[in-house]
C-alpha positions in Angstrom: 6.3 -6.2 7.0 4.4 -3.0 6.9 0.8 -2.9 5.5 1.6 -0.8 2.8 1.8 1.7 4.4 0.7 -1.7 1.3 0.7 -0.5 -0.8 2.5 -1.6 3.0 5.1 -1.7 2.4 4.4 -5.4 2.9 6.2 -5.8 -0.4 4.0 -3.3 -2.0 0.7 -2.9 -0.4 -0.1 0.6 0.7 -2.8 2.1 2.9 -4.7 4.9 1.3 -7.8 7.0 1.8 -10.3 6.7 -1.0 -11.7 9.5 -3.0 -15.2 8.7 -1.8 -14.3 8.8 1.9 -12.3 12.0 1.4 -15.3 13.9 -0.1 -17.6 12.5 2.6 -15.2 13.7 5.2 -15.2 17.1 3.6 -19.0 17.3 3.6 -19.3 16.2 7.2 -16.6 18.6 8.4 -18.2 21.5 6.5 -21.6 20.7 8.0 -20.1 20.7 11.5 -18.3 24.0 10.9 -21.5 25.6 9.7 -23.4 24.3 12.8 -20.7 25.8 15.0 -20.6 29.0 13.1 -17.0 28.4 12.1 -17.2 28.8 8.3 -19.7 31.5 7.8 -19.6 33.2 4.4 -16.4 31.5 3.4 -18.1 28.3 2.5 -17.8 27.7 -1.2 -20.7 27.3 -3.6 -20.4 23.5 -3.8 -20.5 23.0 -0.1 -23.3 25.5 0.2 -25.3 23.6 -2.4 -24.8 20.4 -0.5 -26.0 22.0 2.8 -29.0 24.0 1.6 -32.3 22.6 2.4 -30.9 20.0 4.7 -34.0 20.3 6.9 -36.4 19.6 4.1 -34.2 16.7 3.0 -34.4 15.2 6.5 -38.2 15.4 6.4 -38.4 13.4 3.1 -35.4 11.2 3.8 -37.5 8.1 4.3 -39.4 8.8 1.1 -36.4 9.2 -1.3 -33.8 7.0 0.4 -33.2 4.2 -2.1 -31.8 1.8 0.5 -28.9 -0.5 0.0 -30.9 -3.3 -1.5 -31.8 -1.2 -4.6 -28.2 -0.4 -5.1 -26.7 -3.8 -4.2 -25.7 -4.3 -7.8 -23.6 -1.1 -7.8 -22.0 -2.0 -4.5 -21.1 -5.5 -5.8 -19.6 -3.9 -8.9 -17.5 -1.6 -6.9 -16.4 -4.4 -4.7 -15.4 -6.5 -7.8 -13.5 -3.6 -9.3 -11.5 -3.1 -6.2 -10.8 -6.9 -6.0 -9.4 -6.6 -9.6 -7.2 -3.7 -8.5 -5.7 -5.8 -5.6 -4.7 -8.8 -7.7 -1.8 -7.2 -9.6 -0.6 -5.6 -6.3 -0.6 -9.0 -4.7 1.3 -10.5 -7.5 3.9 -7.7 -7.4 4.3 -8.3 -3.7 5.0 -12.0 -4.3 7.8 -11.5 -6.8 10.4 -10.3 -4.3 9.9 -13.5 -2.3 10.2 -15.6 -5.5 13.3 -13.8 -6.5 14.8 -14.2 -3.0 14.5 -18.0 -3.3 16.6 -17.7 -6.5 19.4 -15.9 -4.6 19.2 -12.5 -6.3 21.2 -9.6 -4.9 19.6 -7.1 -2.6 20.5 -4.4 -5.1 18.2 -6.2 -7.5 15.5 -6.3 -4.8 16.0 -2.5 -4.3 15.6 -1.9 -8.0 12.4 -4.0 -8.1 11.0 -2.1 -5.1 10.3 0.9 -7.4 7.4 -1.2 -8.5 5.6 -0.1 -5.3 6.0 3.6 -5.9 3.1 4.4 -8.2 0.5 4.4 -5.5 2.6 6.9 -3.6 2.9 9.2 -6.6 -0.6 8.9 -8.2 -1.4 12.4 -7.0 0.9 13.7 -9.8 -1.5 12.4 -12.6 -4.8 12.2 -10.7 -5.9 15.7 -11.9 -5.5 14.5 -15.5 -7.7 11.5 -14.9 -10.3 13.7 -13.3 -10.3 16.4 -16.1 -9.7 14.6 -19.4 -12.4 12.2 -20.7 -14.9 11.5 -23.4 -18.2 12.7 -22.1 -20.2 10.4 -24.4 -18.5 7.3 -23.1 -18.4 8.5 -19.5 -16.0 10.4 -17.3 -14.7 7.4 -15.3 -15.2 4.7 -18.0 -12.9 6.7 -20.3 -10.0 5.7 -18.0 -11.3 2.6 -16.4 -11.9 0.6 -19.5 -8.6 1.2 -21.4 -6.7 0.9 -18.1 -8.2 -2.5 -17.3 -7.7 -3.7 -20.9 -4.0 -2.8 -20.6 -3.8 -4.6 -17.3 -5.3 -7.7 -18.9 -2.9 -7.5 -21.8 0.1 -7.0 -19.7 -0.9 -10.1 -17.6 -1.3 -12.2 -20.7 2.1 -11.0 -21.9 3.7 -11.9 -18.6 2.1 -15.3 -18.6 4.1 -16.1 -21.7 7.4 -14.5 -20.6 7.5 -14.6 -16.8 9.1 -18.1 -16.6 12.1 -17.0 -18.8 12.3 -13.7 -16.9 12.6 -15.5 -13.6 14.8 -18.3 -14.8 18.1 -18.5 -13.0 21.2 -20.6 -14.0 24.9 -20.5 -13.3 25.6 -17.7 -15.8 22.8 -15.3 -14.9 19.9 -14.7 -12.6 16.4 -13.4 -13.2 15.9 -10.5 -15.6 15.2 -8.0 -12.9 15.2 -4.9 -15.2 12.4 -6.3 -17.4 10.5 -7.7 -14.5 10.6 -4.3 -12.8 9.5 -2.5 -16.0 6.5 -4.7 -16.6 5.3 -4.9 -13.0 5.9 -1.1 -12.6 3.4 -0.7 -15.5 1.0 -3.0 -13.8 1.2 -1.0 -10.6 0.9 2.3 -12.5 -2.2 1.0 -14.3 -3.7 -0.3 -11.0 -3.1 3.1 -9.4 -4.8 4.8 -12.4 -7.7 2.4 -12.2 -8.0 3.2 -8.5 -8.3 7.0 -9.3 -11.1 6.2 -11.8 -13.0 3.8 -9.5 -12.8 6.1 -6.5 -14.3 8.9 -8.6 -17.0 6.7 -10.1 -18.0 5.5 -6.6 -19.2 9.0 -5.8 -21.8 9.0 -8.6 -22.5 5.3 -8.8 -24.0 5.3 -5.3 -26.6 7.6 -3.8 -25.5 10.1 -1.2 -27.0 8.0 1.6 -25.1 4.9 0.5 -21.8 6.5 -0.7 -20.2 5.6 2.6 -20.2 1.9 1.4 -17.6 2.9 -1.2 -14.8 3.0 1.4 -15.9 -0.4 2.7 -15.8 -1.8 -0.8 -12.3 -0.3 -1.3 -10.9 -1.7 1.9 -12.5 -5.2 1.6 -12.1 -5.5 -2.2 -8.4 -4.4 -2.3 -7.6 -6.6 0.6 -9.3 -9.6 -1.0 -7.6 -9.0 -4.3 -4.2 -8.7 -2.6 -4.9 -12.0 -0.7 -5.7 -13.7 -4.0 -2.7 -12.5 -5.8 -0.3 -12.9 -2.9 -1.2 -15.4 -0.2 -3.4 -17.7 -2.2 -1.1 -17.7 -5.2 2.1 -18.4 -3.1 0.3 -21.3 -1.4 -1.0 -22.9 -4.5 2.3 -22.3 -6.3 4.3 -24.1 -3.6 4.8 -27.8 -4.3 5.5 -28.4 -0.6 2.3 -26.8 0.6 0.2 -28.6 -2.0 1.8 -32.0 -1.4 1.3 -31.5 2.4 -2.3 -30.2 2.5 -4.0 -30.6 -0.9 -2.7 -33.8 -2.6 -2.7 -37.5 -2.0 0.2 -38.1 -4.3 3.2 -35.7 -4.2 4.3 -33.8 -7.3 7.3 -31.5 -8.1 5.2 -28.5 -8.8 2.3 -26.7 -7.2 -1.3 -26.7 -8.4 -0.9 -23.5 -10.3 2.2 -21.8 -11.7 2.8 -18.0 -12.0 2.2 -18.2 -15.7 -1.1 -19.9 -15.2 -2.3 -17.4 -12.6 -1.3 -14.5 -14.8 -3.0 -16.0 -17.9 -6.4 -16.6 -16.1 -6.1 -13.3 -14.3 -5.6 -11.5 -17.7 -8.6 -13.3 -19.2 -10.8 -12.2 -16.2 -9.7 -8.6 -16.7 -10.5 -8.6 -20.4 -13.9 -10.3 -20.0 -15.1 -8.3 -17.1 -13.9 -5.0 -18.6 -15.8 -5.8 -21.8 -19.0 -6.5 -19.8 -18.6 -3.2 -17.9 -18.0 -1.2 -21.1 -21.1 -2.6 -22.8 -23.7 -3.1 -20.1 -22.9 -0.6 -17.3 -23.9 3.0 -17.9 -22.0 5.6 -16.0 -24.8 8.1 -15.5 -28.0 6.7 -14.0 -30.5 9.2 -12.8 -33.1 7.0 -11.2 -36.0 8.3 -9.2 -35.2 9.0 -5.6 -31.4 8.7 -6.0 -29.6 11.8 -4.8 -26.1 11.7 -6.2 -23.0 13.4 -4.8 -22.0 16.2 -7.2 -18.6 15.6 -8.8 -15.9 18.1 -8.7 -15.1 19.8 -12.0 -12.0 21.6 -11.1 -9.5 22.1 -14.0 -6.1 20.5 -14.2 -4.1 23.7 -13.7 -6.3 24.9 -10.9 -5.7 21.6 -9.1 -2.0 21.8 -9.4 -2.0 25.4 -8.3 -4.1 24.4 -5.3 -1.6 21.6 -4.4 1.3 24.1 -4.7 -0.5 26.6 -2.5 -1.0 24.0 0.2 2.6 22.8 0.2 3.8 26.5 0.5 2.1 26.8 3.9 4.9 26.7 6.5 3.1 24.3 8.8 2.4 21.9 5.9 5.9 22.1 4.6 7.3 21.3 8.0 4.9 18.5 8.5 5.6 17.0 5.1 9.4 17.1 5.8 8.8 15.2 9.0 6.6 12.6 7.3 9.3 12.0 4.7 11.9 11.2 7.3 9.9 9.6 10.1 10.1 6.0 8.8 13.9 5.8 8.2 14.3 4.1 11.5 11.9 1.3 10.5 13.1 0.7 7.0 15.5 -2.2 7.6 12.9 -4.1 9.7 10.0 -3.4 7.3 11.7 -3.9 4.0 14.4 -6.5 4.6 13.3 -8.8 7.4 10.9 -10.9 5.3 13.5 -11.5 2.6 16.1 -12.5 5.2 13.7 -15.0 6.7 13.2 -16.6 3.2 17.0 -16.5 2.8 17.3 -18.4 6.1 15.1 -21.1 4.7 11.6 -20.1 5.9 9.1 -21.1 3.1 7.7 -18.1 1.4 4.2 -19.5 1.3 4.3 -20.0 5.1 5.3 -16.4 5.6 2.4 -15.3 3.3 -0.1 -17.4 5.3 0.9 -15.7 8.5 -1.0 -12.7 7.2 -4.3 -14.5 7.4 -4.7 -14.5 11.2 -3.6 -10.9 11.2 -6.8 -9.8 9.3 -9.1 -9.7 12.3 -6.4 -7.8 14.3 -6.0 -5.3 11.4 -9.8 -4.7 11.5 -10.0 -4.3 15.2 -6.9 -2.2 15.8 -8.1 1.0 14.0 -11.4 0.8 15.9 -9.7 0.6 19.3 -6.9 3.1 18.6 -9.3 5.7 17.2 -10.7 6.1 20.7 -7.4 7.5 21.8 -6.7 9.6 18.7 -10.1 11.4 18.5 -9.0 14.2 20.8 -7.1 17.4 20.0 -3.6 15.8 20.1 -3.7 12.6 18.0 0.1 12.8 17.3 0.8 12.1 21.0 -0.1 8.4 20.2 2.3 8.6 17.2 5.1 9.9 19.4 4.5 7.3 22.2 4.4 4.3 19.8 7.5 5.4 17.9 10.2 4.0 20.3 8.3 0.7 20.7 8.3 0.2 17.0 12.1 0.9 16.9 12.6 -1.8 19.6 10.5 -4.2 17.6 12.9 -3.7 14.7 15.8 -4.9 16.9 13.5 -7.8 17.9 13.2 -8.7 14.2 17.0 -8.7 13.8 17.2 -11.1 16.7 14.5 -13.3 15.1 16.5 -13.5 11.8 19.7 -14.3 13.8 17.9 -17.1 15.7 16.1 -18.6 12.7 19.0 -20.8 11.3 19.5 -22.5 14.7 15.8 -23.6 14.8 15.6 -25.1 11.4 15.1 -28.9 11.3 15.1 -31.5 8.6 11.4 -31.3 8.2 11.3 -27.5 8.3 10.6 -25.3 11.3 8.7 -26.3 14.4 5.3 -25.0 15.3 6.6 -22.9 18.2 8.9 -21.0 15.8 5.9 -19.9 13.6 4.0 -19.0 16.8 6.9 -16.7 17.8 7.0 -15.1 14.3 3.2 -14.6 14.5 3.4 -13.0 17.9 6.3 -10.7 16.7 4.2 -9.7 13.7 1.1 -9.0 15.9 3.1 -6.7 18.2 4.5 -4.9 15.2 1.0 -4.4 13.9 -0.1 -2.8 17.2 2.8 -0.2 17.0 2.3 0.3 13.3 -1.4 0.9 13.4 -1.0 3.2 16.5 1.2 5.4 14.4 -0.9 5.0 11.2 -4.3 5.8 12.8 -2.8 8.8 14.7 -1.3 10.2 11.5 -4.6 9.8 9.6 -6.5 11.4 12.5 -4.2 14.4 12.4 -4.6 14.7 8.6 -8.3 14.9 9.0 -8.0 17.4 11.9 -5.8 19.9 10.1 -7.1 19.6 6.5 -8.9 22.7 5.2 -12.6 21.6 5.2 -13.3 23.4 1.9 -10.6 21.4 0.0 -10.5 18.4 2.3 -10.2 15.8 -0.4 -7.2 17.4 -2.1 -5.6 18.3 1.2 -5.8 14.9 2.7 -4.8 13.1 -0.4 -1.6 15.3 -0.5 -0.8 14.4 3.1 -1.5 10.7 2.6 0.7 10.7 -0.6 3.6 12.2 1.3 3.1 9.7 4.1 3.3 6.8 1.7 6.3 8.2 -0.1 8.0 8.6 3.3 7.8 4.8 3.6 8.8 3.9 0.1 12.1 5.7 -0.3 13.7 4.5 2.9 12.7 0.9 2.0 14.4 1.2 -1.4 17.6 2.6 0.1 17.7 0.0 2.9 17.5 -2.8 0.3 20.1 -1.2 -1.8 22.6 -0.9 1.1 22.4 -4.5 2.4 25.0 -5.9 0.0 27.6 -3.0 0.3 27.4 -3.3 4.1 27.8 -7.1 4.0 31.3 -8.7 4.5 32.1 -12.1 3.1 35.2 -14.3 3.2 36.4 -17.1 0.9 37.0 -20.3 2.8 38.9 -23.2 1.2 40.6 -21.3 -1.5 43.8 -19.4 -0.6 44.2 -15.9 -2.0 40.6 -15.5 -3.0 37.9 -13.1 -1.9 34.2 -12.6 -2.2 34.0 -8.8 -2.6 32.1 -9.0 -5.9 30.1 -11.5 -7.9 33.1 -12.3 -10.2 35.3 -12.8 -7.2 32.7 -15.0 -5.5 32.4 -17.1 -8.7 36.2 -17.4 -8.8 36.3 -18.5 -5.2 33.8 -21.3 -5.9 35.7 -22.3 -9.1 38.9 -22.7 -7.0 37.1 -25.0 -4.6 36.2 -22.5 -1.9 33.0 -21.2 -0.5 31.9 -17.7 0.4 30.9 -17.3 4.0 29.3 -14.2 5.4 31.3 -12.7 8.2 29.1 -9.7 8.8 25.6 -9.4 7.5 24.7 -5.9 6.3 21.1 -6.4 7.6 22.3 -6.3 11.2 24.4 -3.2 10.5 21.4 -1.6 9.0 19.1 -2.6 11.8 21.4 -1.0 14.4 22.0 2.2 12.3 18.3 2.6 11.6 17.4 2.3 15.2 20.0 4.9 16.1 18.7 7.3 13.4 15.2 6.6 14.6 16.0 7.5 18.2 17.7 10.7 17.1 14.6 11.6 15.0 12.3 10.8 18.0 14.3 12.9 20.4 14.9 15.9 18.1 12.2 16.0 15.4 9.5 14.0 17.2 9.0 16.8 19.6 8.7 19.3 16.7 6.0 17.1 15.2 4.1 17.2 18.5 4.4 21.0 18.7 2.6 21.2 15.3 -0.6 20.2 17.2 -0.4 23.6 19.0 -0.6 25.6 15.8 -3.9 27.4 15.3 -6.4 26.2 12.6 -5.6 29.3 10.6 -2.0 28.1 10.1 -3.3 25.1 8.2 -5.8 27.0 6.0 -5.0 27.5 2.4 -4.7 31.2 1.5 -6.5 30.6 -1.8 -9.7 30.1 0.3 -9.2 33.0 2.6 
């Protein structure tokens, strides 16, 4: 239940910093350093060009400022492109819940979780997207148009095959390998589209309005994820539709997964065609001051990334980021699936995300007041043990769930408790997330702030993905089952379980691996907090020079 860190990992969704906001942050920090005399002659030519003549620009700002109204079309286009990006991510996040209702193994869930890795690894091919393009067609459209066409075609292909891929009968379950391969490609293409759109946002909007790009990113991707996950799961559920949307009950929902994929693919193909034909990438209208795009080569970018990682402080910090979330992995990756296994309708779990939206908007604003000082990781350190305890609370919630279930489902007070637990989890999660992002902004070299912060954010996301995959993988091996009603039989494997049922027995879980994982993860988390957490706090005491890339010195 983690907001991607969700990419959360709320079954896939991940938090990220956009290319537009990264470059704006770099510009702002460079300007502040110049005003304080901190950068001096070391400011590179691009930053120097952005800062020269600032006084004269301020004097004519009112004259040349285009205003949001004149660029409303571009803002709406960016918002729409980010909505499109969120739809396949939302669909990918719904598949684990659908598979769980078909009783797939947790090893299969772990295998499918690789679908959520591309957004954590996109830094590996982002320099290629920035450097390779057809200039006559447009630097960003060269990637945006073919990527979105492929997204549409993949969705149309899935609309024909997804029912058979998810089909489960007595002999075999869903085709997890093929599902993983196809949805991995969807996520890979969405991540590539994200790189292109983030870059296009810098030149599509004027410098005065480029800050709206990050708003479009946040709102658009959230809306797309909502459409592909929450709305789809609700409309796909026969129980939800019969209870709230129909007068006469039916056996199926209003839409099926195949229908949603088909219409989604059509929208992708039509909208991409319109963008390719009618939207010009380079518009040099009067009074529009564009942010200059970076033109750094591929090899130079990779060399820069390597030089950043080689810094002792950065290497130590990345190591801590890659291990910090091990203690939360069982709670974040497995709890939702366990609730579905216990009988909680998947659409009801998805709908619980709706009242969390205002909280997710307000929390960063509130927490940022406490992370704006020189030691933002203190908040990270203080929130860490509370989030570990919330993980134990989730385990108790899963244990309590079967005893609350009634013939008509679950009572209202049960959902209220789940919602309260989720809200408390969000407070701890966002406290750590905002503190971490604040520290990234604080230590990033202002001359290469975009690349620097993107690297740290990528490592942060990856540090949430690999523990989640491992936690899902270990649930089944750590689970113990007994065969009741058939003498001499066991349930150690799928074949043994099938033989137990054939002999008239039933496999009963004697020890759920989820509870074992929950305890082990909390213990590992406490050890990390006591031993490595203090090391992370001490990184705040390093001088700014320790974080500066030598290539810029």
